Structure formats: C-alpha cells, structure tokens
C-alpha positions as CSV (number, residue, x, y, z in Angstrom):
1,M,-56.9,19.6,40.5
2,K,-53.2,20.4,41.0
3,K,-52.6,16.9,42.4
4,N,-54.3,15.3,39.4
5,L,-52.2,17.4,37.0
6,L,-49.0,16.3,38.7
7,N,-50.1,12.7,38.5
8,I,-50.8,13.1,34.8
9,L,-47.4,14.7,34.2
10,F,-45.7,12.0,36.2
11,L,-47.4,9.2,34.3
12,G,-46.8,10.9,31.0
13,T,-43.1,11.2,31.8
14,I,-42.9,7.5,32.8
15,G,-44.7,6.6,29.6
16,L,-42.4,8.7,27.5
17,L,-39.3,7.1,29.1
18,L,-40.7,3.6,28.5
19,F,-41.5,4.5,24.9
20,Q,-38.0,5.7,24.4
21,A,-36.6,2.6,26.0
22,C,-38.6,0.4,23.7
23,Q,-37.5,2.5,20.8
24,N,-33.8,2.0,21.8
25,D,-34.3,-1.8,22.1
26,P,-33.2,-3.7,18.9
27,E,-36.1,-5.0,16.9
28,F,-34.3,-8.3,16.5
29,P,-31.3,-9.7,18.3
30,D,-28.2,-10.8,16.4
31,P,-28.1,-14.2,14.8
32,G,-26.3,-16.9,16.8
33,F,-25.5,-20.6,17.1
34,E,-23.3,-23.0,19.0
35,I,-21.1,-25.7,17.6
36,E,-20.8,-28.4,20.3
37,D,-17.8,-30.1,18.8
38,Q,-15.5,-27.5,17.4
39,R,-12.7,-30.1,17.0
40,V,-13.5,-33.6,15.8
41,E,-11.6,-36.6,14.5
42,V,-13.0,-38.8,11.8
43,R,-11.4,-42.0,10.5
44,R,-11.8,-42.9,6.8
45,D,-12.0,-46.6,7.8
46,T,-15.4,-45.9,9.2
47,A,-16.8,-42.8,7.4
48,D,-17.1,-41.3,3.9
49,Y,-18.6,-38.1,5.2
50,Y,-19.0,-35.9,8.3
51,D,-22.2,-34.1,9.1
52,I,-21.9,-30.6,10.8
53,N,-25.1,-30.2,12.8
54,I,-26.0,-26.8,14.3
55,K,-29.1,-25.4,16.0
56,M,-29.5,-22.0,14.4
57,N,-31.3,-19.0,15.9
58,V,-31.7,-16.1,13.4
59,P,-34.6,-13.9,14.7
60,N,-34.5,-11.6,11.7
61,G,-34.4,-14.4,9.2
62,V,-31.5,-15.9,7.2
63,E,-30.1,-14.1,4.2
64,T,-27.1,-16.4,3.5
65,I,-25.1,-19.2,5.1
66,D,-21.5,-19.5,3.8
67,I,-18.9,-22.2,4.4
68,L,-15.4,-20.5,4.4
69,N,-11.9,-21.9,4.4
70,A,-10.5,-20.9,7.8
71,T,-6.9,-20.5,6.5
72,D,-7.6,-17.8,3.9
73,Y,-11.4,-16.9,4.4
74,S,-12.3,-17.9,0.9
75,I,-15.8,-19.0,0.3
76,L,-16.0,-22.8,-0.3
77,D,-19.8,-23.1,-0.5
78,I,-23.0,-21.0,-0.3
79,V,-25.7,-23.1,1.3
80,D,-29.2,-22.5,-0.2
81,G,-32.6,-23.5,1.2
82,Y,-32.6,-21.7,4.5
83,S,-33.6,-18.1,3.3
84,G,-35.9,-16.4,5.7
85,K,-35.8,-19.2,8.3
86,T,-35.4,-18.2,12.0
87,K,-35.1,-21.2,14.3
88,F,-34.0,-24.4,12.6
89,D,-31.5,-27.3,12.5
90,F,-28.7,-26.6,10.0
91,N,-27.0,-29.6,8.5
92,Y,-23.9,-29.5,6.2
93,R,-22.3,-32.7,4.9
94,V,-18.6,-32.7,4.4
95,D,-17.4,-35.2,1.7
96,L,-14.4,-37.1,3.0
97,T,-13.9,-39.4,0.0
98,P,-11.1,-37.3,-1.6
99,F,-8.9,-37.8,1.5
100,E,-7.1,-41.1,1.8
101,T,-4.3,-39.9,4.1
102,D,-4.2,-37.8,7.2
103,T,-5.7,-34.3,6.4
104,V,-6.9,-31.4,8.5
105,L,-9.9,-29.4,7.4
106,N,-10.6,-26.0,8.9
107,Y,-13.9,-24.4,8.2
108,I,-15.8,-21.3,9.3
109,I,-19.6,-21.4,9.3
110,K,-21.0,-17.9,8.7
111,V,-24.7,-16.9,8.9
112,V,-25.9,-13.4,7.7
113,D,-29.4,-12.2,8.5
114,K,-31.8,-9.9,6.6
115,D,-30.3,-6.8,8.4
116,Q,-26.8,-7.9,7.3
117,R,-25.8,-8.8,10.8
118,S,-23.6,-11.8,10.9
119,F,-22.2,-14.5,13.2
120,N,-19.6,-17.1,12.6
121,Q,-17.7,-20.0,14.4
122,G,-14.9,-22.3,13.3
123,I,-14.7,-26.1,13.2
124,R,-11.6,-28.3,12.7
125,I,-12.0,-31.8,11.3
126,D,-9.0,-34.1,11.7
127,V,-9.4,-36.7,8.9
128,K,-7.4,-39.8,9.7
129,G,-6.5,-41.8,6.5
130,F,-7.2,-45.4,6.0
131,S,-5.5,-47.7,8.5
132,Y,-2.1,-48.7,7.2
133,P,1.1,-49.8,9.0
134,E,3.7,-47.0,9.1
135,I,6.3,-45.3,11.3
136,K,6.8,-41.7,12.0
137,L,10.5,-41.2,12.6
138,V,12.5,-38.8,14.7
139,G,15.3,-37.4,12.6
140,G,13.9,-38.3,9.2
141,T,15.1,-41.0,6.7
142,N,18.6,-39.5,6.1
143,I,21.1,-39.4,8.9
144,S,24.8,-38.7,9.2
145,V,26.3,-40.4,12.3
146,A,29.5,-39.9,14.3
147,A,29.4,-43.1,16.3
148,P,29.2,-46.9,15.5
149,A,25.6,-47.1,16.7
150,F,22.3,-45.2,16.2
151,V,19.2,-45.0,18.4
152,L,16.2,-45.4,16.0
153,K,13.2,-43.5,17.4
154,G,9.7,-43.2,16.2
155,I,6.1,-44.2,16.6
156,A,4.8,-47.2,14.7
157,T,1.0,-47.2,14.0
158,A,-1.6,-49.4,12.3
159,G,-4.6,-47.2,12.8
160,L,-7.7,-49.3,13.7
161,N,-5.8,-52.5,12.8
162,Y,-3.3,-54.0,15.2
163,I,0.4,-54.4,14.6
164,E,1.4,-57.9,13.9
165,T,5.1,-57.6,13.2
166,I,7.9,-55.0,13.5
167,T,11.5,-55.7,12.4
168,I,14.5,-53.5,12.3
169,S,17.4,-54.6,10.1
170,F,20.8,-53.1,9.3
171,E,22.2,-54.1,5.9
172,G,19.9,-57.1,5.9
173,E,20.8,-58.3,9.4
174,E,17.8,-58.3,11.8
175,Q,18.5,-56.5,15.1
176,Y,15.0,-56.1,16.5
177,R,11.7,-57.9,16.3
178,F,8.2,-57.3,17.8
179,T,5.3,-59.7,17.4
180,G,1.8,-58.7,18.3
181,S,-1.3,-60.9,19.0
182,A,-5.0,-60.6,18.6
183,G,-5.4,-61.4,22.4
184,D,-3.4,-58.2,23.3
185,P,-3.7,-56.0,20.2
186,V,-1.2,-53.1,19.9
187,H,-2.3,-50.3,17.5
188,E,0.5,-47.9,18.3
189,K,4.0,-48.6,19.6
190,T,6.9,-46.3,20.5
191,I,10.2,-47.4,19.0
192,K,13.5,-46.6,20.7
193,E,16.0,-49.2,19.7
194,L,19.8,-49.1,19.5
195,V,21.0,-50.2,16.1
196,F,24.7,-51.3,15.9
197,L,26.4,-50.0,12.8
198,G,30.0,-51.0,13.3
199,N,32.8,-49.3,11.6
200,L,31.3,-47.4,8.7
201,E,33.3,-46.2,5.7
202,P,33.1,-42.4,5.3
203,G,31.1,-41.4,2.2
204,L,29.3,-44.7,1.7
205,E,25.6,-45.2,2.2
206,Y,24.1,-47.9,4.5
207,N,20.5,-48.9,5.0
208,I,18.4,-49.4,8.1
209,D,15.1,-51.1,7.1
210,I,12.0,-50.9,9.3
211,F,9.3,-53.5,8.3
212,I,5.8,-53.2,9.8
213,A,2.9,-55.5,9.1
214,D,-0.7,-55.4,10.4
215,D,-3.3,-58.1,11.0
216,K,-5.0,-57.3,7.6
217,G,-2.0,-58.4,5.6
218,Q,-0.8,-54.9,4.8
219,S,2.8,-54.1,5.2
220,S,5.3,-51.2,4.7
221,T,9.1,-50.9,4.7
222,T,10.8,-47.6,5.6
223,T,14.4,-47.2,4.8
224,V,16.8,-44.9,6.7
225,V,19.9,-44.1,4.8
226,V,23.0,-43.8,7.0
227,K,26.2,-42.1,6.3
228,K,29.3,-41.5,8.3
229,N,31.0,-38.2,7.8
230,E,34.1,-37.2,9.6
231,S,33.3,-33.6,9.0
232,I,30.0,-31.8,8.5
233,K,28.8,-28.8,6.6
234,K,28.5,-25.6,8.5
235,P,25.3,-23.6,8.0
236,S,25.6,-20.1,6.6
237,K,22.2,-19.0,7.9
238,I,19.7,-20.1,10.5
239,N,16.1,-18.9,10.7
240,M,14.6,-19.0,14.2
241,L,10.9,-18.8,15.0
242,D,9.6,-18.8,18.6
243,S,5.9,-19.6,18.8
244,G,5.7,-17.7,22.1
245,L,6.8,-14.4,20.6
246,S,5.1,-12.2,18.0
247,I,8.3,-10.6,16.6
248,G,8.5,-12.9,13.6
249,V,11.5,-14.8,12.2
250,V,15.0,-14.0,13.6
251,N,17.7,-14.4,11.0
252,I,21.0,-15.7,12.3
253,E,24.0,-15.3,9.9
254,L,27.3,-17.1,10.5
255,N,30.8,-16.8,9.1
256,Y,33.7,-19.2,9.6
257,D,37.5,-19.3,9.2
258,E,39.6,-21.9,7.3
259,N,39.4,-24.2,10.3
260,D,35.6,-24.0,10.3
261,N,35.7,-22.0,13.5
262,L,32.9,-19.4,14.0
263,T,34.2,-15.9,13.4
264,Q,31.1,-13.8,13.2
265,L,27.4,-14.2,14.3
266,D,24.6,-11.7,13.5
267,Y,21.3,-12.2,15.3
268,K,19.0,-10.0,13.3
269,F,15.5,-9.1,14.4
270,P,12.7,-8.1,11.9
271,S,12.9,-4.6,13.4
272,G,16.4,-4.2,12.1
273,A,18.1,-4.6,15.5
274,N,21.1,-6.9,15.5
275,Y,23.0,-8.7,18.3
276,H,26.4,-8.9,16.6
277,S,29.4,-11.0,18.0
278,E,32.9,-11.7,16.7
279,Y,35.2,-14.5,17.7
280,H,39.0,-14.6,17.7
281,Y,41.2,-17.6,18.4
282,N,44.7,-18.3,19.8
283,E,47.4,-20.5,18.4
284,L,45.8,-23.6,19.9
285,N,42.6,-22.8,18.1
286,M,40.7,-21.8,21.2
287,V,38.5,-18.6,21.5
288,D,40.6,-16.0,23.3
289,T,38.4,-12.9,22.6
290,L,34.7,-12.5,22.0
291,L,33.3,-9.1,21.0
292,Y,29.6,-8.4,21.6
293,R,27.8,-5.4,20.1
294,S,24.1,-4.6,20.2
295,Y,23.0,-2.6,17.2
296,A,19.7,-0.6,17.3
297,S,17.4,-0.7,14.3
298,D,19.0,2.5,13.0
299,G,22.5,0.9,13.0
300,T,23.9,2.7,16.0
301,Y,25.4,1.1,19.1
302,P,26.3,2.7,22.4
303,R,29.0,0.2,23.6
304,D,31.2,-2.8,22.9
305,I,31.6,-5.6,25.4
306,Y,34.8,-7.7,25.1
307,Y,35.1,-11.1,26.8
308,Y,38.7,-12.4,27.3
309,Y,39.3,-16.1,27.6
310,N,42.5,-16.8,29.5
311,Y,44.2,-20.2,29.5
312,E,47.1,-22.0,31.2
313,P,50.2,-21.4,29.0
314,S,50.3,-23.8,26.1
315,T,47.1,-25.6,27.1
316,T,43.4,-25.5,26.4
317,K,42.6,-25.2,30.1
318,L,40.8,-22.0,31.2
319,T,42.0,-20.0,34.1
320,T,39.6,-17.0,33.9
321,I,37.0,-15.4,31.6
322,E,37.0,-11.6,31.9
323,S,34.9,-8.8,30.4
324,Q,35.4,-5.1,29.6
325,E,33.0,-2.4,28.3
326,F,33.8,0.4,26.0
327,E,31.1,3.1,25.8
328,Y,30.7,5.7,23.0
329,D,28.9,9.0,23.1
330,N,27.4,11.0,20.2
331,N,30.6,13.1,19.9
332,G,32.8,10.1,19.1
333,N,34.3,9.9,22.6
334,T,35.2,6.5,24.1
335,S,34.9,5.6,27.8
336,E,36.9,2.5,28.8
337,G,35.5,0.4,31.6
338,N,37.3,-1.7,34.1
339,I,38.1,-5.4,33.5
340,D,35.7,-7.5,35.4
341,L,36.1,-11.1,36.4
342,E,33.2,-13.3,35.0
343,R,34.5,-16.8,35.6
344,S,37.5,-18.1,37.5
345,E,38.9,-21.0,39.6
346,F,38.5,-23.7,36.9
347,V,39.3,-27.1,38.2
348,Y,40.1,-29.9,35.7
349,D,40.5,-33.6,36.1
350,E,43.1,-35.7,34.3
351,T,40.8,-36.4,31.3
352,G,40.2,-32.7,30.6
353,K,36.8,-32.3,32.2
354,V,36.0,-29.2,34.1
355,L,35.0,-30.3,37.6
356,S,34.1,-26.9,38.9
357,F,34.4,-23.2,38.3
358,K,33.4,-19.9,40.0
359,R,30.8,-17.4,38.8
360,S,29.6,-15.4,41.7
361,N,29.6,-18.7,43.6
362,I,31.2,-22.1,43.0
363,V,29.6,-24.3,40.4
364,S,30.6,-28.0,40.9
365,N,29.5,-31.4,39.7
366,I,29.5,-30.3,36.0
367,Y,27.5,-32.9,34.1
368,Y,29.3,-34.9,31.4
369,S,28.4,-38.2,29.8
370,D,29.8,-40.8,27.3
371,P,26.5,-41.6,25.5
372,F,28.0,-44.0,22.9
373,N,30.8,-45.5,24.9
374,L,33.5,-43.9,22.8
375,G,35.5,-42.7,25.8
376,E,34.3,-39.1,25.3
377,N,33.4,-36.4,27.8
378,I,30.3,-34.8,26.4
379,Y,29.3,-31.6,28.2
380,G,25.6,-31.9,29.1
381,E,24.7,-28.9,31.4
382,Y,21.6,-26.9,30.4
383,W,21.3,-23.5,32.1
384,Q,17.8,-22.1,31.9
385,L,19.1,-18.8,33.4
386,E,22.7,-17.7,34.0
387,S,21.8,-17.0,37.7
388,Y,21.3,-20.8,38.1
389,M,25.1,-21.3,37.7
390,S,25.6,-21.7,41.4
391,N,25.7,-24.6,43.9
392,S,23.2,-22.6,45.9
393,R,20.7,-23.1,43.1
394,D,21.2,-26.8,42.6
395,A,17.5,-27.3,42.7
396,Y,17.3,-25.5,39.4
397,R,20.0,-27.5,37.6
398,Q,19.1,-29.4,34.5
399,H,21.1,-31.5,32.0
400,R,20.9,-33.3,28.7
401,E,20.1,-36.9,28.2
402,D,19.1,-39.2,25.4
403,Y,21.5,-38.2,22.6
404,D,21.4,-39.3,19.0
405,P,24.9,-39.9,17.4
406,V,24.3,-37.0,15.0
407,L,26.6,-34.1,15.1
408,I,25.1,-30.6,15.6
409,P,26.6,-28.6,12.7
410,T,27.1,-25.4,14.8
411,F,28.9,-27.2,17.7
412,T,32.1,-25.3,18.3
413,E,34.7,-27.2,20.4
414,S,36.9,-24.1,20.5
415,L,34.2,-22.2,22.3
416,P,34.1,-23.2,26.0
417,P,30.5,-23.6,27.2
418,F,30.6,-21.4,30.3
419,I,29.5,-18.0,29.3
420,A,27.1,-16.4,26.8
421,P,27.3,-12.7,25.7
422,S,23.7,-11.9,26.7
423,S,20.6,-13.4,28.2
424,T,19.0,-13.4,24.8
425,M,21.9,-15.4,23.4
426,L,22.0,-17.9,26.2
427,P,19.3,-20.1,24.8
428,L,21.0,-20.0,21.4
429,F,24.3,-21.2,22.8
430,N,22.5,-23.8,24.9
431,D,20.8,-25.2,21.8
432,L,23.3,-24.9,19.0
433,F,26.9,-24.3,20.2
434,W,27.7,-26.1,23.4
435,H,26.7,-29.7,22.7
436,K,28.4,-32.0,20.3
437,Y,25.6,-34.5,19.6
438,M,21.9,-34.0,18.9
439,M,20.3,-34.2,22.3
440,T,16.6,-35.1,22.5
441,K,15.7,-34.6,26.2
442,T,16.5,-32.4,29.1
443,V,15.9,-33.5,32.7
444,V,16.0,-32.1,36.2
445,T,19.4,-33.0,37.7
446,D,18.1,-33.5,41.2
447,P,15.0,-35.8,41.0
448,T,13.9,-34.7,44.5
449,S,13.9,-31.0,43.4
450,T,10.7,-29.1,44.2
451,Q,11.4,-26.7,41.3
452,G,10.5,-29.2,38.6
453,A,7.3,-27.3,37.6
454,N,9.3,-24.1,37.1
455,L,11.9,-25.7,34.9
456,R,11.2,-25.8,31.2
457,Q,12.9,-29.1,30.3
458,P,13.1,-28.7,26.5
459,A,12.8,-31.7,24.3
460,Y,14.2,-31.7,20.7
461,T,13.4,-33.2,17.4
462,Y,15.3,-32.7,14.1
463,E,15.2,-33.4,10.4
464,A,18.1,-34.0,7.9
465,D,18.5,-33.8,4.1
466,A,19.6,-36.5,1.7
467,D,23.2,-35.9,2.6
468,G,22.6,-36.2,6.4
469,N,22.9,-32.4,7.1
470,I,20.5,-31.2,9.7
471,T,17.8,-29.0,8.1
472,S,15.7,-28.2,11.2
473,I,15.7,-28.5,15.0
474,V,12.5,-28.0,16.9
475,K,12.7,-27.3,20.6
476,T,9.6,-27.9,22.6
477,Y,9.3,-26.9,26.3
478,T,7.7,-29.8,28.2
479,S,7.3,-28.0,31.5
480,G,7.6,-24.5,33.1
481,G,4.0,-23.5,33.6
482,Y,1.2,-22.7,31.1
483,Q,3.1,-19.8,29.5
484,W,6.0,-22.2,28.6
485,E,4.7,-25.7,28.3
486,G,4.1,-26.6,24.7
487,R,5.9,-23.5,23.4
488,T,8.3,-24.3,20.5
489,V,11.4,-22.8,18.9
490,T,12.2,-23.8,15.4
491,Y,15.7,-23.5,13.9
492,S,15.8,-23.9,10.1
493,F,19.3,-24.4,8.7
494,F,20.6,-23.2,5.3
495,Y,23.9,-24.2,3.7
496,N,25.9,-22.7,0.8
C-alpha cells in the first residue's frame, strides 16, 4: 500500500511538472520569413517592376503586413488580403516605371500577427536606369590646374549597350580616340588619359570635351572646364567624417597670415575636446615654432608642447627639430621640461631635396617625384605610423603615386613634412598639408614587402566647385585588413 502511494505521488508530480511545462510553452511561435535576395539589381532596360516573393510563416495568423521606407521607417504601403493567414507565399510588386536613372530603393517588410508580435527584414533594390552612354569622372567637371597637362580619369559606361566611340578633345583638338566593335563589345571602360593643355592664361576658361556614343545611336558629351590659377583659395573650415569611428563630424578651423601661411588650427571633436596648434614663421617664411595644446571638453589643458624648427643660417635647410613640454597644475604653477631632440642630421642634395634624416634611427631614400616634368621635387612619403620612420622598418614604407595637377588648398610649403604634433594629427598632415598636388594612390615602396596586407594604402578621390576649388576629398583605405579595408575619411572644405 505504501509502495503504491509513493508511485501515485511520483506520477502525480511528473504529471504536474509536465503540465506546468506545457503551460509555459508559447501557444504559437513568433512570425517569421526569410528573404533570399536581400540585395538585388534590376535594370530598367529589361524590367518595369520587381516582385518581392517571400514564404511567410505566421502561426497565430496575420494581422497586418506593412512596407516601410528603411531610411526613416515611414509606412509606404499596408498590404491587404492576407489577414488571418498562417503559411502562404507573399508577393509584393514594386513599380519601377518612375525611375529612369540610377536609384536605390530600401524597404523593410514587416509582418504583425494577431498577438501583436512582429518580425521584419530589409531589402535593397538597386535600380539601374536605362542604358545610356556616360562617364563618371574623378574630380568633377570643374578643375583648377597647376601644370600644362591634366590626367583625365573616369569610368565610361553604356549599360547593356556597348561603347562604339569615345573621344577626348581639348579646345576642339582631339587627343584620344577609342573605337569599339560588335565582335568584342565593351560595356564599361576605365579612362586614364593625359591631356596636354599647354600654357594656359590664368583666369581664362578652357574646355575638355568627352564624347561617348553607343551602338544604339545614343551619344553624350561631358565638358570639363579647366582653369589655371597661380594661387588658390584657402579653406577656413574643414569637416572630417571617418566611417570607422562613431564620434561624428570633427570640425577643423584654420587661420592664415597675410602670406597665406597657416597660423592656427583647431581640431574640434563633437565632445568639445580640441587639438589646438599655432604656427610661427621666421624671416624666410619657414615655420620656426609650433605650439600644440590639447584642450579637454571643459576647456582646461594640462600642458603645452612646443616644437622648434632650426635651420642653417639664412637658408630653408633644417638642422634639427626639437620639442619642449610645459606642464601646469591646478594652482597655476608651471613646470618646464627639458628640450628633446626629435629630428636631426638632415642631409640635402644640391636641388634642395632631403636625402635622409634621423628620428631614433636614420631614415634615408626619401621619396620624391616630378609627376608633370616641371623640374619639381614633390615630396611623396606616406607614414602610416610615426614609428615607421626608420630604415629598420623599410618593409612598412609607402609613398604617393598617380597625382593630378590640382593643388591641394591646405598644402603649406613652409611646413617641413617630417613631424606631426600628435598621432591623431599625423593622418591629417599626411592627407592635407604635406603634398602639393592631389594624389590619388598610395603604394608599398618595396614591392617584395611581406607587410602589404598590414598597410592601408589609401586611395583618394576629390570634387571641385565651378571655380576649381576643391570642395571634398575622400580617402578610402584599400588594404590593411577587414577593420580598415573599405573604410573612408571624408574631408569637406568651406571657403569664406
């Protein structure tokens, strides 16, 4: 009897647990579906619509299905006819007829069941406009050049049609021709052609015309307006946005003296922190003192760092660059640090190029080029990190190649390109202050280097306004690993 009672109690307990478990199970699982192609491309040449097809599984029955704009989550459409359904094929037709040029459509499909549980997924539709011959230019259609030639760069396309003819002419004189054929059709062609401009008169406008025709008899002409300016406007502000950081836009404010030399730079973070620097010049118009000060968001700063640029008497040839810190405490007391040697042993050749200098170790074979055969020595080193300034780190050396004869408006010839006031400022100096012409490519200096995958090798594109002033520069890292490759830094320029 006792044994039977224990069995009854045991079975009862098991039954109660199972009952509770069943009670805790959801009566119906959440709704769900899977979009197989979340990013699709549709050409208007071949389609007037695109059908979004989804296999829906909504065990508790559909309440609503909404189509939302993925950019602002606004409701574009409420789809009727599926109320109460559980397993079914959902179809939604997107009308493409309003779009004749390249357009990107971003949608969110959202299903809500009878218990108000919801599920959503996004889809991106790249709508390619009707095939038409055109060219997408690097640098835009307004340029200001500083050399008697210009390298025209862009991608010519004809969509589904093939390119029959491309010509490039300067002031009516043809300088380049490409002819396609049906036997070997070319739908897209990269253009990189040197256009000889000759001696341009400052202030006048000249035209480079790019004519493209396809096999369907369609054609287009794109005109690039060229000016030669002996001097360029200096930006008063630059906005910098790094796609790899979540800090927002950095505001860079600049001031100049009567010689257009940079006198003050404020590198302001959205938090209120500011990397402030001031520049003073000697009688030969070369920087002799650089003050660097890092302000906290509350406006306080614990120290000043001075950099002293020393030259051979009555020349622009550096002998040393030194630094000195001055620390401040909360009581207003100042502590003066020692003068430290940052750069030394500068060796110049007879043309004024620096052949080598010493950081902690000797840095030799400084890269220069004369990209437009004007007899210039254009500094071309790119230092990813300051620690790479050493012959012992030659495998990490990179340099600039593939310049356009467009002057970078922030280039400062009076600021020798051998030291930056902080590691945060090093990329800024690399990009905007140390190179005269608009570079478009960075390469590993030693082609046999095994460090290529670790080097970021930034490429650059730019845009200019109607007067030829650069309005934006976009740096894109082309290497360096998954955390760097494809990351962009955009500089937007503003002028008074």
